[in-house]
N, C-alpha and C positions, 0 to 999 in steps of 0.2 A: 399725361404719361409720356415719357420720352427716354431716349438713350443718349448719353454723352460719350461719344466715341473719340478717344484721344490717342488711339494706337499709332497714328501717323506723326504725332508730335514727338520730336526727339528729346526735348529737354524735360526731364522728370520733375523739376521744380516748377516749371511753367504749368505742367499738368496739375500739380497740387494747387497752384494759384487759381487755375480755372475751376477746379472742383469747388474750392472755397467760395469763389465768386458766384458760381451758378447755384450752389446750394443756398448761399446767403440770399441771392435774388429770389429764389423760390420761397424762402422763409418770409422775406419782406412782402412778397406778392400775396401769399396764401395765409400767413399768420397761423401756422399749425400750433396745436397744443403740445405736441410731442414729436420727436424724431425717432423712428424705429430703424435700427441698422443691424445688419448681419454681423454677428461676432466672428472674428477671424478663426479660421480652422486650418489645421496643419495639412498640407498637401505633400506631394512628392518633392517639390522644389522649395527650399527655404527662402530663396530670393523672392519668390512669388508672394509669400505671406508677408515679408517685410514691405514690399511695394503696396500690397493691399492694405496693410495696417496704416501706412502713411496716407493713403487715399481716404481711408475711413476717418482717420484723425483730422484731416482737412475738412471733411464734411461735418464731423462732430463739433469742431471749433466754430464753424459757421453758425451752427444752431446754438451752442452754448453761449456764444457772444451776444445772442439775442434773447437770452434767458429761456430758451426752449430746452426742456429736459430731454436727455438722450436715453433710449432703452435699447439694449442689445439682445438679440435672440440667436441662438445656435441654428444653423441651417436645418438640422434634424428636427428641432422644436417647431420651426415654421412649417416644415413639410408635414409633421404630425398634426399640427393644428388645421392645416388645409386639407390634407388627403387622408389623415388617419394612419399614415405610414411614414415613419421618419426616413425611410430609404427610397421614397418616391422619386421618380425621374423628373427632370425639368419639364418634359412633355406632359406628365401627369399633373404636375402642379399647374402648368399653364391651362390645361383643360378645365380643372376645377375652378381656377380663378376666373376664367372666361365665363363659365356657366353661372357661377355665383354672382358676378358683377354684371352679367348680360352684355358683355363686350366681345369683340373679335380682335385678336392680337396676331400679327404676322409672326411666323415661325422664327424670323430673324431677330425678334425682340424678346427672346426667352429670358434675358437678364432683366428686362423690365417686369416680366411676370414674377420674377423672384422678389423684386421690390414691392410689388403689389401684395404678394403673399406675406411678406414681412409686416406690411401695414395691416393686413387682415389678422395676422397672428397677434399683433399688438392690440387691436380692437377686441379680439376674442379674450385676450388676457385681462383687459380692463373690465369687460362685461361679464366674465365668468363668476358665478357665485362661489365656485371652488377656489378662486384666486383672491377673494376678498379677505380683509383682516378679520372678518367675522367667521370665516370658515374654520372648522375644527381641524387641528393638525395632529391630533392623536385621539384614540378611543377615550382616554380619560377626560380630555377637554370636551369631547362630544357628549359624554354622559353628564358632565357637570352642566353644560349648556342646555341639555335636553332631557332632564330627569323624567319628564312625562312620557318620553318615547321608549324608555327602557322598562321591560317587564320582567 
């Protein structure tokens, strides 16, 4: 786990190149099955979302170019998966992530706990019986799939 701090770098295109290189290097080192990333969300400043989208795109291309599928999760979905509350604070998410994984994370690395929460959310999504293709999506389908359970 780590944090890539590019705030002091003035050139935005060089930042994108570094993100691409670092994510690519992590993919080459760890050979992940998937890349889970936070989907963009609208904030108060539209420029921020544009910059975030570019950074996310750079990370996505690093994975896609290595045939690693990309999955996006809304911040609220990740918070719901980890804390049971889509409006949980960063501190609440960090506490649950630390307790679940049995690790200690410095308060200055709350962004890293967001990334871990996204990874955990993706894992929960993959392993949930409710998220499988076998899961019933309506009462009609449930009754058809389980006639012995209906009285």
